[in-house]
C-alpha positions in Angstrom: 0.0 0.0 0.0 2.9 2.4 0.8 4.3 1.7 -2.7 1.0 2.5 -4.3 0.7 5.7 -2.3 4.1 6.8 -3.6 3.1 6.1 -7.2 0.0 8.2 -6.6 2.1 11.1 -5.2 4.5 10.9 -8.3 1.5 11.0 -10.6 0.1 14.1 -8.8 3.5 15.8 -9.0 3.6 15.1 -12.8 0.1 16.5 -13.2 1.2 19.6 -11.2 4.1 20.1 -13.6 1.7 19.9 -16.6 -0.5 22.6 -15.0 2.5 24.8 -14.3 3.4 24.6 -18.0 -0.1 25.7 -18.9 0.1 28.6 -16.5 3.3 29.7 -18.1 2.0 29.3 -21.7 2.6 32.2 -24.1 0.0 34.2 -25.9 -0.4 32.1 -29.0 -0.5 28.9 -26.9 -3.3 30.4 -24.9 -5.1 31.2 -28.1 -4.8 27.6 -29.1 -5.9 26.3 -25.7 -8.9 28.7 -25.7 -10.2 27.2 -28.9 -9.2 23.6 -28.7 -8.8 22.7 -25.0 -11.7 24.1 -23.0 -10.7 21.9 -20.0 -7.7 24.2 -19.6 -9.8 27.3 -18.9 -9.6 26.9 -15.1 -5.8 26.7 -15.2 -5.6 29.8 -17.4 -8.2 31.5 -15.2 -6.1 30.8 -12.1 -3.4 33.2 -13.4 -5.6 36.1 -12.3 -7.7 38.9 -13.8 -4.6 40.9 -14.8 -3.3 38.2 -17.1 -6.7 37.6 -18.5 -7.3 41.3 -19.4 -3.7 41.5 -20.8 -4.6 38.5 -23.1 -7.8 40.2 -24.2 -5.9 43.4 -24.9 -3.4 41.5 -27.1 -6.0 39.7 -29.2 -8.0 43.0 -29.6 -4.8 44.7 -30.7 -4.4 42.2 -33.5 -8.0 42.8 -34.5 -7.4 46.6 -34.4 -4.3 46.2 -36.6 -6.3 44.2 -39.2 -9.1 46.8 -39.3 -6.6 49.7 -39.4 -4.6 48.1 -42.3 -7.9 47.6 -44.1 -8.7 51.3 -43.6 -5.3 52.3 -45.0 -5.9 50.0 -48.0 -9.4 51.6 -48.5 -7.8 55.1 -48.1 -5.2 54.2 -50.7 -7.9 53.1 -53.2 -10.0 56.2 -52.4 -7.0 58.5 -53.0 -6.1 56.7 -56.2 -9.7 57.1 -57.5 -9.7 60.7 -56.1 -6.7 61.8 -58.2 -8.5 60.9 -61.4 -11.7 62.5 -60.2 -9.9 65.6 -59.0 -8.1 66.1 -62.3 -11.1 65.7 -64.5 -14.4 66.4 -62.6 -13.8 68.1 -59.3 -14.0 71.9 -58.9 -11.1 74.0 -57.6 -10.5 74.0 -53.8 -8.0 75.3 -51.2 -7.1 74.6 -47.6 -5.7 77.1 -45.1 -5.4 77.0 -41.3 -7.7 74.1 -40.8 -10.5 75.2 -43.2 -11.2 73.5 -46.5 -13.0 75.6 -49.2 -14.5 73.9 -52.3 -15.5 76.2 -55.1 -19.1 74.9 -55.3 -22.2 76.6 -53.8 -24.2 73.3 -53.8 -23.2 70.1 -52.0 -21.4 67.5 -54.1 -22.7 64.0 -53.9 -20.8 61.0 -55.3 -23.0 57.8 -55.2 -21.7 54.5 -53.7 -21.7 53.0 -57.2 -19.2 55.6 -58.4 -17.0 55.5 -55.3 -14.9 52.8 -53.7 -15.5 54.0 -50.2 -19.3 54.3 -50.5 -21.5 57.4 -50.8 -19.5 60.6 -50.5 -21.0 64.0 -49.7 -18.9 67.2 -49.9 -20.2 70.5 -48.4 -17.7 73.1 -47.2 -20.2 75.9 -46.9 -22.5 74.8 -44.1 -22.1 75.4 -40.4 -25.4 73.9 -39.5 -24.9 70.8 -37.3 -28.4 69.5 -38.2 -27.5 69.4 -41.9 -24.2 67.7 -41.0 -26.0 65.0 -39.1 -28.4 64.6 -42.1 -25.4 63.9 -44.3 -24.0 61.4 -41.9 -27.4 59.6 -41.7 -27.6 59.6 -45.5 -24.2 57.8 -45.9 -25.1 55.5 -43.1 -28.3 54.4 -44.8 -26.3 53.9 -48.0 -24.2 51.3 -46.2 -21.2 53.6 -45.5 -19.2 56.5 -46.9 -17.7 59.8 -46.0 -18.8 63.3 -45.4 -16.3 66.1 -46.2 -17.0 69.3 -44.4 -15.1 72.6 -44.0 -13.2 71.7 -40.9 -13.4 67.9 -40.6 -14.1 64.6 -42.4 -16.6 62.1 -41.0 -16.4 58.4 -42.0 -19.0 55.7 -41.6 -17.3 52.3 -42.2 -19.2 48.9 -42.1 -16.2 47.4 -40.1 -16.7 49.9 -37.2 -19.7 50.8 -35.2 -20.3 54.6 -34.9 -18.8 57.5 -36.9 -15.0 58.3 -37.1 -14.2 62.0 -37.3 -10.9 63.6 -38.3 -10.3 67.3 -37.7 -8.2 68.8 -40.5 -6.4 71.0 -37.9 -5.4 68.1 -35.7 -4.5 65.7 -38.6 -3.1 67.8 -41.4 -1.3 70.4 -39.3 0.6 67.6 -37.5 2.2 66.8 -40.8 3.5 70.4 -41.1 1.0 71.4 -43.8 -0.9 74.6 -43.2 -2.2 75.3 -46.7 -2.6 73.8 -50.2 -4.6 74.0 -53.4 -6.1 71.4 -55.8 -2.9 71.2 -57.8 -0.8 70.9 -54.7 -2.9 67.9 -53.6 -2.5 66.2 -57.0 1.3 66.7 -57.0 1.5 65.5 -53.4 -0.5 62.3 -54.0 1.6 61.4 -57.0 4.8 61.9 -55.0 6.3 59.4 -52.5 5.3 61.5 -49.5 2.0 59.7 -49.1 3.6 57.2 -46.7 3.5 59.6 -43.8 -0.2 60.2 -44.5 -0.9 56.4 -44.5 1.1 56.0 -41.2 -0.9 58.8 -39.7 -4.2 57.2 -40.9 -3.1 53.8 -39.5 -2.1 55.1 -36.1 -5.2 57.3 -35.6 -7.4 54.4 -36.7 -5.5 51.9 -34.5 -6.0 53.9 -31.3 -9.7 54.5 -32.0 -10.5 51.0 -33.1 -8.5 49.4 -30.3 -10.2 51.4 -27.6 -13.6 50.8 -29.1 -13.2 47.0 -29.6 -11.6 46.6 -26.2 -14.6 48.3 -24.5 -17.0 46.2 -26.6 -15.1 43.0 -25.6 -15.2 44.0 -21.9 -19.0 44.6 -22.1 -19.4 41.2 -23.8 -17.2 39.6 -21.1 -19.4 41.2 -18.4 -22.6 39.8 -20.0 -21.0 36.4 -20.5 -19.7 36.2 -16.9 -23.1 36.9 -15.5 -24.6 34.3 -17.8 -21.8 31.9 -16.7 -22.4 32.6 -13.0 -26.1 31.6 -13.5 -25.0 28.5 -15.4 -22.6 27.5 -12.5 -25.5 28.1 -10.0 -27.7 25.7 -12.1 -24.8 23.2 -12.2 -24.6 23.5 -8.4 -20.9 24.2 -8.5 -19.5 27.0 -6.3 -17.2 29.3 -8.3 -15.9 32.8 -7.5 -17.2 35.4 -9.9 -13.7 36.6 -10.8 -12.9 33.0 -12.0 -15.9 33.0 -14.3 -15.1 36.5 -15.5 -11.6 35.3 -16.5 -13.0 32.2 -18.2 -15.4 34.4 -20.1 -12.5 36.4 -21.6 -10.9 33.2 -22.9 -14.3 32.0 -24.3 -14.4 35.1 -26.5 -11.2 34.0 -28.4 -12.9 32.1 -31.3 -15.6 34.8 -31.7 -12.9 37.5 -32.0 -11.0 35.5 -34.5 -14.2 35.0 -36.6 -14.7 38.7 -36.3 -11.2 39.2 -37.7 -11.9 37.0 -40.7 -15.3 38.7 -41.3 -13.7 42.2 -41.2 -10.7 41.1 -43.2 -13.0 39.8 -46.0 -15.1 43.0 -45.7 -12.1 45.0 -46.7 -12.0 43.5 -50.2 -15.7 42.4 -50.6 -18.0 44.8 -48.6 -21.0 42.8 -47.3 -23.1 42.7 -44.1 -23.8 39.4 -42.3 -27.1 39.5 -40.5 -27.1 38.4 -36.8 -23.3 38.3 -36.7 -23.3 39.9 -33.3 -25.7 37.2 -32.1 -23.4 34.5 -33.4 -20.5 36.3 -31.8 -22.0 36.1 -28.3 -23.6 32.6 -28.8 -20.2 31.0 -29.8 -18.5 32.5 -26.7 -21.5 31.4 -24.4 -21.2 27.8 -25.7 -17.5 27.7 -24.9 -18.0 29.2 -21.4 -20.9 26.8 -20.5 -18.9 23.8 -21.8 -16.0 24.9 -19.6 -18.2 25.1 -16.5 -19.8 21.7 -17.1 -16.4 20.1 -17.8 -15.3 21.6 -14.4 -18.4 20.2 -12.8 -17.5 16.7 -14.3 -14.0 17.0 -13.0 -15.3 18.0 -9.6 -17.6 14.9 -9.5 -14.7 12.7 -10.7 -12.4 14.0 -7.9 -15.2 13.5 -5.4 -15.5 9.9 -6.5 -11.8 9.4 -6.2 -11.8 10.9 -2.7 -14.7 8.5 -1.8 -12.7 5.5 -3.1 -9.6 6.7 -1.2 -11.8 7.0 2.0 -13.2 3.5 1.4 -9.7 2.1 0.9 -8.5 3.8 4.1 -11.5 2.4 6.0 -10.7 -1.1 4.7 -7.0 -0.7 5.7 -8.1 0.6 9.1 -10.3 -2.5 9.7 -7.5 -4.8 8.5 -5.0 -3.1 10.9 -7.5 -3.3 13.7 -8.1 -7.1 13.0 -4.4 -7.6 12.8 -3.9 -5.8 16.1 -6.7 -7.8 17.7 -5.2 -11.1 16.4 -1.8 -10.1 17.8 -3.4 -9.2 21.1 -5.3 -12.5 21.2 -2.1 -14.4 20.4 -0.2 -12.7 23.3 -3.1 -13.4 25.6 -3.0 -17.1 24.6 0.7 -17.3 25.2 0.4 -15.6 28.6 -2.4 -18.0 29.5 -0.3 -21.0 28.5 2.6 -19.8 30.6 0.3 -19.1 33.5 -1.3 -22.6 33.2 2.2 -24.2 32.9 3.4 -22.5 36.1 0.2 -23.5 37.9 0.6 -27.1 36.8 4.2 -27.2 38.0 3.2 -25.7 41.3 0.5 -28.2 41.6 2.9 -31.1 41.0 5.3 -29.9 43.7 2.5 -29.7 46.2 1.4 -33.3 45.3 5.0 -34.6 45.9 5.2 -32.9 49.2 2.0 -34.5 50.3 3.2 -38.0 49.3 6.6 -37.5 51.0 8.6 -37.8 47.8 11.9 -35.9 47.8 12.5 -33.5 45.0 14.6 -34.8 42.2 18.4 -34.1 42.5 18.3 -34.3 46.4 21.5 -35.7 48.1 19.8 -36.4 51.4 
C-alpha cells in the first residue's frame, strides 16, 4: 500500500508540472488552448484577472491592426480614384489654417456605385450641425461612406460601429501642412510623401479601433460572466465570480478570430452578415458553459476518487484493527499458557510434598 501511495504522489506531481506549463504558456499557446482545450480554462483563469485582461488586450490589438490596415488600404484606393476625379471632374478647392473651401455653392454627392468608399458628400459651406448630421445619416443608410466638411471629415465604415471623425487642424497640421490647393494635392499624391499620411491614418485608426473594440469586448465579457455565473449556479458548482469572468475572456477567443476573418474579407468584398453579433455572443457562451460543465464533471470525478480513497482507508483501518486484535489474542493465549504451565508445575510440587517424595536431585 505504501508503494501504491508513492506512485499516486508521483502521478500528482507530474500533473502539477503539466498545470505549471499551462500557466506559463505564451499568448499564442493560450489562443490555441482557448479554442481547442476548453478543459484548460480553469488553469488559465487561475493566473488572475490581470493576465486575462492582458490576453484580451493583445487579441483585440491584433483585430485593431487588421481593421486599421484595411482602412489604410481603402484610403489608398480612395486616394487613387480621387486623383482621377480631381483632375477631370472636381472643382477647384483650397485649404488654409484648418479650413477647406471647395468652389461649389451646392453640396457635391458621389454615389456609392461611383466611389470605392461608399457614398460621398462634400459640403464646405454649411455650419449647421443638423445638416451635417443629415449627411451622416444619409451615408449610413447607404451602407457607409464619407462626409467632407469645411473643418473635418466624417467616416462611416461597415467594419466599425459609430462614426469616425478627423479634424483637419489636428490631422493635417501635425504633418506640417498649413495650406494647399487642388494642384498641390495632385502633386503630393503622385509623390512618395504619401507614406507619412498612411502612417498617420493607421495610427489614428488603430488607437480609435483598439479602444472601441476593447470596450466592446469587456462589455461582452461582463454579459457572458453573468450568464456563466447563472450556469454555474444551475450546475450546483461553487465558483468565484472573478474566475468565471476570467474564463469568459478566454471563451471570446474564437468569436474575436471569426470577427477578424469577417472584417478582413469585408475590406475587399464589402458585405453585411445579419445576426453576426448574435453568433459572436452565442459561440462564446457555448465555450463558457462547456468549460463550466467540464469543471463540474472533473469535480464529480475528484469526489468519487476521494470516496474511493476514503473507502480504501477504511478497509485498511479495519485490516489493521483485525491484525492488532489477532496479535493481542495471540499474546493473551501465550500468557495464559505460561500461567497454566506455572500453575501445573506448582500443583505437581505440592502433590509430591504430600506423598513424601523428595525433590529430584536431592542428596539427602
